[in-house]
N, C-alpha and C positions, 0 to 999 in steps of 0.2 A: 628774431635770434634764436644759435638755436644750438646744444646742449656744450658741443667743442667750444663757441665763441664766449658762449657762459663763464667756460672754464678756462678758454685765456685771458678775460675781465677780470676773473676773480681770484687768477692768479699772480697774473706777470702785466697786464697791462695796466690795471689799479692802482694797485702796490706801487710799480716805479714812479707811476706819474705824478702820483702825492707826494712818493719821495723827494722828486725834486720838485714843486711847488712850493714847500715846506723848505729845502733848503734855499732855495728862494731868496722865500718873506723873509730868513734869518738874514742872509749874506746880502740882497739885492743883486744879487752878480749873478745873472742866469751861466753864462760860462763856469762859472767854481760850483755851480748848481749841476751841472752835468758831469767834470770831475767828479764831484761826490755819487752823483750815481754810479759812476763808473768805477767807482773806488767799492762800491754797496757790491756791485754786482760780480765782481773781482774777484772779494774777499768770500762770496756763495759760492763762486764756481772754483773755486779755489786747491778745493782736496781734487775733484777732479783735472784740473790740468794740472794740474803737482803730480797725478796719478800718470796722464795719458804723457807726461812728458818727462816722465820716469823710466816708460814704457820705452818710448823713443830710443831713450841712450840706452836702454837694455837689449833694442835690439841692433843696436851698431855695438854692442860687444860680442853679443852672441852668433853673429855674418859668418864669421871664419868653422864655427863649429855645425853650422846649420850646412852651409856649403858639402863640408867633412858625411855631413849623413847626407846630403841631396849626390853626392858620389858613390858613396860605398851602399848605398840602397837602391840606385837607380831603377837598377833591375825590381824592384820590388816597395812598389808606389804603399801598403797595407803598412810594411813594416818602418818606410821611411816614413810616413805619418806617423808612427804606435813614437820614434824617436827624436823625432820631430816636437812632440806635445812634451813628453816626460821630457825635455831642452826647457819647455818653456814653464814648467812645474818649477826645475830645478831654480830657474834663475826669477822666478815667480815674472815673467812675461805674459801680459795682459794681451795678444793677437788685436781684441780690441773695445780696448779704453779708449782710443784715439773715436773710434765712432760715436760711442758713449758722451765726447766730449762734441763733439761737434749736433747730436742730435740734441744736449742742451740746450746749446747757443745759435742756434737758428730760431728758435720761437722769443728767446729776450731779444735777437738780435729783430723783430720780424715786430715786437712790442715796442720797440724804440724808433719802429717808421715809421709806426701808427702814430708815435707821438709828435714826432719832429716831418710824416709826409706832407703838411700840410705850412707849413712854415713854425711858429708857433701860436698854437689857438688851446685854449683847455675850454671843455665842455662842464661848466659848475655841476652835469651830470654826476658824473667823476669822481666827484672832489668827498673824499672822507670830512664828517660835520665838524672834527679837529682842527682844519686843514683852511683857513685864509682864503678865499674864493681876489686872487689877486684883481684888478681892472683892467692891471696892462702892465705887461711883461716889457723889459728893456734888453732887447735883445744883443745889443751889442758886448764884445768879450774880448779886448784885447785889439780894438780896430775892426774889425770884421762879427758882418750882422750873421747871427748864427742863425737865423729865421729865412737862409737864404743859400744857395751855395758857393765856396771860396774855392775857385783851383788852386789858388794856394795850399792852403790846409789839404787840399786832396790829392796834391801833387806832394807833400811833405808826408801823409798818410800812406802811401802808394812808397815811397822812401823808405820808409822803416816798416812797412811789409816785404821789401826786397830783404833789408834787413834783418829779419824774421825768418824768412826764409832759409835763406844764406847759412843762419844760426845752427836752422831742426833740420835743416840737411847733413847726413852723418855721412863720414869718409868713408868710402870704402876701402875695402880689405887689399894691400899687397896681393895675396893670395887667391884673392877673386879679379882683381884685374882683367886678367885677360879674359873670362866666361862669355861667353854671348849675355846668359841674362842676366845679370851685373854688367854687363855695357847697355843693355836695355833700360834695365833698373835705373842707369846714373842720366842716360839721356831726357827721357820722364823726370826724374829729379828736377836736371837742369835746366827744363822747357817749364817746371812748374816757378823754379825761384824768378823767373821772366813773367809768367804768366799771370802770377800772382796777382803779383802790382798794379799790372795793367790794367785788369779786370776790379780793381778795388780801385784806382782811376774815373774807370768809365762810371762805375756806381756812381762817385762819389761828385763827381762832376755837375752830377742834376741835384741830387737831394740837398737840404740844409742843409749847412757847415754845423747845426751841431750834432748829426747825425757820425760828422767828421774829427769831431774832437773828440767824441768818444769812440768811436773807433782807433788815433792814433793813439792816445793816453792806455789802453789796454794792449793796443803792440805795444808800443816800450815798456808795459810791465813783463808786458812774456816774454821780451827778448832777455831783460835782466833776468826773470826767472831761466828761461833756459840756459842763459849764462851761468848760473848759478847748481845749476842741474846738473851742466854736461862737465863744467869740470870739478863738482864733489870727487871726491876722493873715495873710496871703499876704503876700508879699517879691517 
């Protein structure tokens, strides 16, 4: 096992697996254990997630001003870049916050994939000394076998992903509606609203539905968080 695998195992995979099993031991319900793990991950990543959503909101609000800068300094790329950076600083907008959030989420999803990829199998060597090793796990939750793929949960998660993508797509200012760049951006955004749920459905169709449950709960929480932040009025 190389150093990266050791770090991944020690920081993500092993703690998440033990927390999942610990909840299962106390609740005797694997679905509740998955939801509990989901809430823990959301809690730990919430500062970054909130920052990314606030940055997303700020981007939609400063879009008209950005178009003014682009038009005003279209013959001076250097001046245009300086003015845009000044605007970002003034509005406390970080164009890279979404990337940071994605980079954090990728290893978390990867750890969950390793936990659930073979159904629900637990390696005793990965358990902490204070966590009892369960001889057997009942994988059923609301009639769904979480150790196997479930098309209904996959479809439900894809639908939730559609609404989340819809909610996160900022409206195009009227002043920029006829701009070719804005038109291209709008077209890409509309395609992503459809493309992301389709990818979600394809991925979850072949994976244990425990991962689908995690994905669904995460998406629902993100939708409510987006609405809360996007509808918040500045004082």
